[in-house]
N, C-alpha and C positions, 0 to 999 in steps of 0.2 A: 263740400269740405273734404280735403284729403287728410287722411289719418296715416301719418308715417312715423315710425319709431326713429328716434335719434340714437345713434350709437354713442356709448360712453367714451369719454376722452381716454386715450391710452394712458395706462399707469406707467410712470417712469420706473425703469429698473433701478433698484437700489443696490449699491455695493455693500457687502457686509462691512460693518464698522471694524476698523483696524485699531489696535491699541496705538495710542500716541507714542511716537518715538521719544525717548527721553532726551532732553536737551543736555548738551555738553556741560553747560554751566551748572545744571542741577546735579549731575553726576559728580563733577569736581567738588562742588560744595558739600555734597554728602560725604565724600571721602575725606575731605579736610576736617569736617566736623567729627566724624567717627574717630579719626586718628587723634584729634585733640582731646576728645572725651576719654578715649582709651588710655591716654597718657595722664588723665586727671588734671589737665591744664585749663586755665581760664582763657577767654578771648583776649583779655588784656595781656597776659603773659606771651601768648603766641604773636599777637599783633606787635608788641614791643620787640620781640626777637626778630620778626620779619621786617621791622621798620615800616609798617603800614598802619593806618589808623584802625582803631578798634571797630568803629562803625563800618568801615569798608570791609574788614575781615568778616564781620557779621553778615553783611550783604552778600559776600562771596559764598559763605556757608549756606545761605538760604537760596542760592541760585538766582539772586536778583541782579548780579553784575557779571559781566564778561571780563575776566582778568587777562592782562597781557602775559606773555610767557615769562617776563621778568618778575612780575608779581607772583605768579604761580610758583616759580622757582624759589623765590624768597619765602613764601608760605611753606612750601615743602621743606626747605632747609631748616626753618624754624621748628618744624616737627621732627627733624632728624632724618628726613627723607631726601632723596635726589628727585629730580624732575622725572626721571625714568620710573622710579618707584611709584610716584603719584600716577603716572600714566598706566602702569600695569594694574594698579588698584582700581582705577576708573574702568579699564577694560574688563577686569574680572566682575565688577559690579554690573556693567552693561551686559556681559554674557549671562550672568545670573538672572537678570531681569528679562532677557529675551529668550531664555531657555536654550541658548547656544552652548555648545561645549567650550569651556575655557581653552584657549590655545587654538581654536579653530581658525581664527584670523591669521595667526602665525603660520599655520599649516597651509592655508589657502593662498597666501601672498609670498612669493619667493623673495628671499632677502639673503644677504651675506653676513648674517650675525648682527648683533647689536639690536637696537630698537628700530622697529619698522612701523611707520605710520602710513595709513592708507586713507584716501579721501573718498 
């Protein structure tokens, strides 16, 4: 009888767990909800002003729906914001969550003034 040792199976290398990147819809929803609450307004008031349904606005705020640019612009306007204001607030929230320096994106991406979006 031969007695030979079997070598253990190689252990796969594990990559360190990375924090999940926040989803765009979650960030937008959080900004919309924060602004609405800061203004002391109800879902119904803002939904009516934006001409969208109250359940849909609720779904947006909870990050359950991806809104079109038209709907985002309407929701922003209903809160007294422009679409650019909404995007700046989302960028600031994202920077705060990732530990990035606010404005770092603006400095890293050359642009000629105005709003700059990068994919």
